[in-house]
N, C-alpha and C positions, 0 to 999 in steps of 0.2 A: 446447470453444474455449478459448482461452486469451490469448495475450499479443500485444501490438503492437509492430510496428516503425514507423517513418516512412516512409511511401511517398507522397511527394506531400503530398495533404492526405485520404489514405487511412490508417485503421489497419490494420496487419496482423496478423491472427489466427492462432494455430497450433491444430492439431488433430492426432490421430494418423492419420487418414486409414484406419482399420481398419473392415472391412464389419462393422457390428452387426447386419444383417439388417432388413429392413423399409424404409419409403420414407426416403429422404434419408441411406442409409447412406454413410459417409464425408465427409459434408459439415459445415460448421460448424453447430453447433445454432442453431436460430431460436428466439425468444422463446416463439413459439406451444406450444412443447413443455411449458413449465412452466405457461402459460395454460390449457392443455386440462386441467391437473389441479388447477385452482383449487378445484375442490368438494373435493378431498383437503384441501388446506389448511384448507379451512373446517370438515372435520370433525376435523381435527387441533386447530383453534382451539376447538371447542366441547368437546373432549375436555379441553384445558387449562383450560376456564373456571372461575375459583375459585382458581386458583394465581397465583403471584407472576409479574409481567411476564415475567421472565426465563425462567421455565418454558415460558410460551407461545414464546417466541422460540426457545428448545430444541427444542420439537417440530417448529416450523416448519422450523428448519435440518435436522433429521433428515430431514424430509420433501425439502427441497430436495435433500440428499446422496442420497436414495434416486432421486430423479428424474433427477439428474446422472449416476446409475450405471446406468440402466435403457434397454436398446434402443436404438433410434437417438437419443435424448435424451442419451445419454452423453455429457457435455462433457469434453473433454481439455484443461483449463487447462494449457498445456505447461509453464509454468514457474512451477508451485506448489512450495512450499520443501519442506523435509526428506521429508515424506510424500508426495513427488510421486504424482500422479494416473497419470503418465503414465510407466509402467515401462521403456518402451524409448525413450530421446531418438532412436534412429536411426529409428523410425517416424514421428516428428514432421514433418510437411509445413508448408508456409506458405499461408496463404488471404489475399486482399486483400479488405477490406470496408470500406465508407464508415464514417466515425466515428458516423454517426448510427444505424446497426445496432449497433455495439459499444455505444453509449449506451442503446439501447432494451434490448439484453439485460441489462445490468448493472441498470435501473431495474426489470427484470421480476423478476431475482433478488433484489434488495432487496425489492421488493414481496412476494414469496412469504414472505420472512423475517419480514414485519409492518411493514416500514417505511412510514411516511407518504409523501405526494408530494414534500413538501420534501426530506426525509433522503435518499429514493433518488434524486432530481436532483442533491443536493449530491455523494453519492458517484459517481454515474455522470459528472459533469462533471469530477471531479477526476481518476479513474481514466483518462479517455480524454485529457484534457488532458495527462496524465503521458506515455501513450504518443506523443502527437502531438509532444511536446518532446522526444522521443527517449528518455525513461527508461522502457524496458521494465519494469525491475525493481519499478517503483512503480504500473504500470498495471493493465487489466483481469486481468493474471495473478495479482492478489492475491485475486481473488474466492474461489477455493477455500480460502484460509486464513481469509477472513471467516466463510464459511458453516462450516467447522469449529470456529471460535472461537465462533460463535453456538449451534451445536450442544453445546458443552462448557460453556455458560454464562458464556463470558469475554467476550463481546459482547453488549450491551443494546440492542435496537433503540428508536427513539423516546425517547433518553434526553434528559433538559434539564439544561443547564448550571447547576450550584450554586455560588452565590457562598460561599467560606469566609472571606476577609477583604476588607474594602473600607475602603481607607485614602485614598480620592481616586484620587491619581495611581499608587497601588500596590493592585494587586488579585490575589487569589489564586482560582481558580474549580476545581471539580471536574467532571471529565467523567464521572463515575459510569460508566464502561466503555462508553460510548456510542461510536457511529461516529465516528472521528476527524475524518471529514472534515465533520462537522456539527458538533462540540465546537470544533474548531480555527477554524473559520469564525466561529463565535459569539463565541470568545474574541477572535480578532483585531477583530470589529467594536466589541466593548466597548472595547478598547485604542485604537482608532482614535479613538472617542468621547471617551475621557478625555484622549488625547493632545492632541486639539483644544482641550479646556476647560482643561486645565492646563499644555500646554507640552511634555510628555512623559509616557510612562506605562510602568510595568512592571508586565508581566502574566505571572503563573504559572499554567500548566494542568496539572494533576495528574490521575492516574488515567482517563485518555482511553484508548481504544482506539488502532490504529495510524492517526496522523494523515497518513500518506504523503508525498508530496514536499513538503519545508518549503520550496522555494521559491515554491510555489504560493501559500503565506501570505505571505511577503514581497512576492510579487506584489499581493497584496491591500491591503497597505499602502502600497506604491509608488503603485497607482491611486487611492489616497486623497491621494497627494502627500508621503507620510511616509517617513522613513527608519526601517528596521528592523532589528534584530539578533536572532538566535534562537539560543539554546543548548538542545539536545535531548538528554535523557537516554532510552535504551531500557532500562527497567528488566528485570532478570531474564533476561537474556540475555549470557552470557559468552561472546564468539567473536573477540576481538581481544587479540593479544598485545603487550605494552609494547614499546617499542624496545628491542631486544637481547633480549627475552626469548623463551622456548621454548614456552610454552602460553598459552591465552587466559586474561585476566584482567579485562577489561572489553568493554563493548559498541560498537557502531559510533558512538554519541552524535553526531549530526550538526550543524553549524553552518552557519549562514547568515546574510547581510547583503546588504542592497539600497538603493542611491540612486537614486531617481527623479530624471528630468532632464526638463525644460520642452522638449517639441517632440523629444526625442530618446528612443532606447529606455533603458529602466532598466539601470544596472548592477547585476548580480545574481551573487553568489558563494553556491554551496549545494553541501555535501560532507559524507559521512561523514568521520570522523576515524580511519577505516581506510585503507588502501592504496586499496581498491576496496569499495563498499558490498557488503553481504551478498547483495542482491537480485542485483546484477549476476555475483556468484560462482553464484547459483542459475540465472540465465539460462544462464550457459556450461555449467553441470553439464546441464541439459536439452537443451541443443543438442548435447552432446558435444565442445565445443571447450575449448581452453586458456584458463586466466586469464592476464591480462597478468603479465609478467614482474615478480618482486619482490613480488607481492601475497600470497602464502600460504606457510605452513610445514606441514610434516607434523605427525603425533603426535610425533616425535622432535626438532622444532624446526628440521628441514633445509629450505631453500627447496625449493618446489614449484610449477608451474604447473597441477596437477591439482585441478580444484574439488571434486571428489568427497572430498576430505578433510576438508571442512565436513560431508558427509552421512553419510559410511560411518564406522563405527567401525574402530579408534580416531581420534577427531576430532583434525585438526588445527587451524589458527586462522588469521584475517586478519593480515596485519602493520598496524603503525601507519602513519600517513600521511607524505606527504613530497612531494618533486618538484613537479608543476604546483599542487598544493593549497598547499603553503609559499609559493609563488610569488604565487597568487592572494590569500592572505592578507596578504602584505607589500603588496601593491597597494592592498588595502581599508585597511591602516593609515595608508599615505600620503592616501588621500582623506580 
């Protein structure tokens, strides 16, 4: 199962529709497929007893990977990135499910990874909300990436935010490679508290796992009646060519700002500083459709609409932002 479009108030999930044999073949995975092997999770947990917490997360994630790859429970999260679980985009079909079903599935996977109830809920809330906001690139299709990262030791479940620097209105906190949906939530909560106390707050969150859609955190601040500005660095991933450049030199590094209004919808600007987000290219690649005009270059620096240049060697790059993003930034500067 995978990704979601907006379809009324429903989330739209994709799967490959192939017959795996056994009951439920060709249908989106139900949470019970993981729940039925909960005893397997427990056996793996016992085997990891006495090791570091991340080691337990790794074996849990490896078990989840195994479950997602077996029989009728083989989930096809259609817009997983680079190492895509769906090898044939043409085989992907669309299935509409209620958001509650998608939410339950995400919580079940997080639970299998070892997340406590709060963490699983925060991750599920965020991913499903991203789908329903129309940002499939940051929705439930991220789950395979998270499972793979946990299996490799890059994601630590149930991590707790650590304070590095506390100077009142200025804070630096460490996410210790925990779920970004939990780390960013807690960082924003502290920032909101300090802004109310001091009139403003500057919060730096470092070493967090993927924090998802940045607009979600601006909305958290706006709901508290606060203006927020977010500068986000995506460490260790070079995929954007500088303006006029021919190869990737920096990452998508999102920017976001939100202005709450009394009795009116919040004004929110949230974008990657590339022409399109990497996840948008991933979605296009998995759907077998072209990327927007002017958003990509191939490995020789030539403009292309083929999103496969980001996933197949030799790699191309995303182009730097402009157009509507520059216009949106100008409006926010006016405000």
